[in-house]
N, C-alpha and C positions, 0 to 999 in steps of 0.2 A: 599617745604621747603628743606633746605640743609640736607644732610645725617647726621644721628645720629652718634656719635663717641663713644658711650658707648660700651666698649669691651664686657660687659656682653650680649649685643644684637647681638654680632657676627660681628660687623663692624670694619674695620680697622681704626686706628687713621687718621685723616685728614692729618697730617704732612707726613705720610708714602705714601700718594698719591699726593705729590707735591702741597698740598694746593688747588687742583682742587675741585670745588664744584660738589659733586656727589649726586645722588638721588636713593632711593630704588625703587623697581619695582612698589609698590603700589602708590608712588607719581608720577611716570612716567605715570601710568595708569590714574591717576586723571588729569594730565596736558594735555594728548593727547586724552583721551577718548577710548583708546585701552586697552582691558582687559589683565591681566597678562598672561592668557593662550595663547592668540594670540601673545603677545610679545615673549614668550618663543618659540612658534612655528616658528615665523619669524627668530629667532636666530638659532634653531637647524635644521629646515628643509630646510631653504633657505640661511642661513649665512648672513642675511641682517644687523644684529646688532652684535656688539662684546662688551658687557658690561664688566666692570672690575669685577673680582670675589674676595671676601674676602677669608681668609683661611677656613672659615666655609661654603663657597660655595654660599653666598648671592650675588645676582647681584646688581651692582651699575652702574648707567648710568650718563654719562656726558651730558652737554648741547648739545654737538655735536651729541651724540646718540639720544637725544630727537628731534633734528632737522631732523635727519635721519628718525625717526619714522614718523614725520609729512610729510616728502617727500614721504615716502612709501604710506601713507594714501592718499596723493594727487594723486599719479599715479593710485592707485586702484580706486579712485573715478572717474578718467578719463577713466576707462574701461580696464586698463592694468592688466593682470593676475599677481597675487603675485609672481608666479614662474619666471616671466619675468622682475620683477622690479630690481633685482640685476644687470642685464646686463645694464639697463638704467642708474642706479646710477653709475656704473663703468665708463660709457662714460661721464656723466655730472659732476662728482666730480672734475676733473681737472679744468673745466671751472668755477665751483662754487667757488673753492678756490681763484680765482682771481677776482670774480665778484664784490667784494666790492671795488676793485681798478680800474679794467678795464672792460668795457662792453664786453659781450660775442662775439659780432661781431668783435671787435677789436682784441680779442685773436685769433679768427679764421683767421682773416686777417694776423696776425703775423705768424701763421702756414704756410700760403700760401707764405709769403715773404721768409721764411726759405727754403721752398721747391723750390722756384725759384732760390735761391742761390746754393742749392745742384744741381739742374738741370743744371745750368750754368757751374759748375765745372765738372760735368759728361760729358756734351756736348763737353767740351774742353779736356776731358781725363786728367784733371789736378789733380793728386793725392794729391799734396801738398795743393792746395786750398780746396779740398774736406776734407782733414784732419782738416784744420783750421775751416771750417764751421761746421763740425761734432762736434768739441770741443766746439764751441760757442753755439751750440744748447744744448749740455749737461750741459753747465754752466747756461742755462736759464730755463730748464724744467726738470721735473721728468722723470725717465726712461720710464714708460708707455706712457707718452705723446710723448717723443722723437720718439719711434718706432711706436706706434699705430696711432698717429695723424699726424706725420710729415714724417718720413722716409718710412715706409711700404706702405702707400698710393701711394707715388711716385714710389716706386719699383714695385708695382702692375700695375700702369699705364704704365710704360715702358715695362713691360712684355706683356701687352695686345697690345702694338703698334708694335710688332716685325715684322709686315708685311710691315713696312716702312723702306726704306734703311737707314742703320746706327743705327736703334733703337736696334737691337740685340746686337751690340757691346757696346752701351751705357748701356744697361741693364746688360750685363756680367761684365762690369767695376764696376758698382754700387754694383752688387750682390757680387762680389769677395771682394770688400772693406768692405762691411757690415759683411759678413761671418767672415772675419779676425778679425774685431774689436769685434764682439759679442763673438767669441771663446776666445779671450784674456780676456774679462771680466769674462767669465765663469771660466776660469782657475784661475784667481785671487781670485774669491769667493771660489772655491774649496780648495785653499791653506789655507784658514782661517776658513773654516766651516766643520762640520762633514758631511761626504758623506752619506746622508740619502735617497736620491731620485734618481731613475733611470728613464730617459725619453727616449722613443723610438717612432718612427713613425710607424703607420700601413703602410704596404708595398704599395708604389705608391700613397699615399694619402696626400702628402705635399712635398714642396721643402725644401732643407736643411736649408735655412735661416729662413723659418717659424718655423721649429723645434727648431733651435738655439734660436730664439727670445722667443719662448714659454718657453724654459728651463731657459732663463735669467729672465723672469717674475716670474718663480717659485723659483728662487734662493734667498737665503738670509743668514744672519749671522747664523741662526739656521738650515739651510738645504742646504748644498752644493748639486749640481745636477751633475750627470754623464749622458752624452748624448751618446746613442748608435748610431752607424753609420747608415745612410740611407741604407735600404736594409736588416736590421736585420731580420732574419727569425722569424716569429711569433711562430713557433713550438719549437724554441730553447730559448725562453724568460725564461722559468722555469730554464733551465741550467744556464743561465747568472745570474739570481737572486740568485740561490743557492750559487754561488761563490762570488758575490759581497755583498750579504746579506743586501739589502737596507731596509728601513722602508716602502717604497712605490715604486710601479712601475706605471708610468704615460704613457699611450698610447696617441699619438697625431694624429689627423686626421682633415683635412679641407674639406673632402668629405662627401656627403650624405651617412650615414651608410647603409650597405647592410642588408637585412632582417635576415641573419644568424649571424650578428655581436653579438647581445646579447647572443646567445647560445654559440658562441666561447669564449666570455669574461667570461661567467659564468663557462664554463669548465676550463678556464685558472685559475680562482680564486682557484679552488679546488687543484691545484698543486703548488700554491705559498705559501710561509711563510710570505708574506708581503701584505699590502693593494694594491688593484688594482684600478686605477682611469683613467678616460677618459677626455681628454682636446681637445680644438679646436672646430670648427663648428660642428663636429660630436657629441660632448658632448651635445650641446643644442638640437640637432635633435633626439638623442637617449635617452634623459633623461626619457621620459615617459615609454619607453619600458624597461628601467633598474630599474624602481621604485620597491622598495621592495627587490632588490638584494643587495649584499655587495659592489657593484661597485660605487665609488664616481664620480660624474660629476662636473668638475671644470669650465666649460664654456670656452669662448674664449676671454674675456677681461682681460688685464693684471692685474689690481687691483683685480678683482674678482677671477681670478685663484689663485693668491698668498694668498688671504684671505681664500678661501675655502680649499686650501691645508693645511694651518696652522690649521684650525678648524677640518678638518678630522683627521690629525695626532694627535691632542690633544683630539680627541674623543668628540668634542663639536658640531659636525654637523652630522645629520642623512643622510644615503645614500638613 
């Protein structure tokens, strides 16, 4: 049934929520078969759902939220651990958004076609053509899709092929182009957003473009991001944060975390006046060892990283 609008029950008037049909948690539980305790756990522990909140704190779920709950249940029934479902949803959501118009295989074929156009411009070292294709891709897809599904896979492929003559030059050409464009976007966002988040790489554990793209995923109208230069000393992060005074420090790594990393991170938290979070492949790999600590794990998927950051900063996601 649609959400009640009686103010005495603590629900917002429907008009204030753009006339969207919303449902209280008990109704979502009836429709999906998932009990309210589990729904709240999926929200707070894993950041899988983001219901609307009334001023009195009641959760209200849209039809999209209910579909997400059903998707989560489907993956769990297929044997996927609930802690891994968020990563899967982040990968499949862009495809699902178009699935009612275009079959998934055609969307993936379109990604490949764009990669071929980028590759042709790179092989010709044609910066003007590369600029045109880059702009066309951005006009067609969301930011996570542009980098996660189209540009970064090609960048990684060229990086792996550097033993072939000419591939190093092509990779350097694409890498320099993308670093320049991502840096420009980050500066534009910082000019219009409060500078609330500092992002830094763990030494030697990613390339500059990977760090910049992660920062771009984390950026938004409500949280401008300051990226520290590759090579930032770990032991001086406390000093930097004391002077910048961010709301959060996000450390990024795409390497397998070392056994001593949890200890180093926990020690760092004691000297910081802001929240500490970990992002990238290391975030997924270190999540179990950091369970129960104050360190938030953001994952390595663009949509998931941004969603979890917002939930951590709002205090709506448990570490």
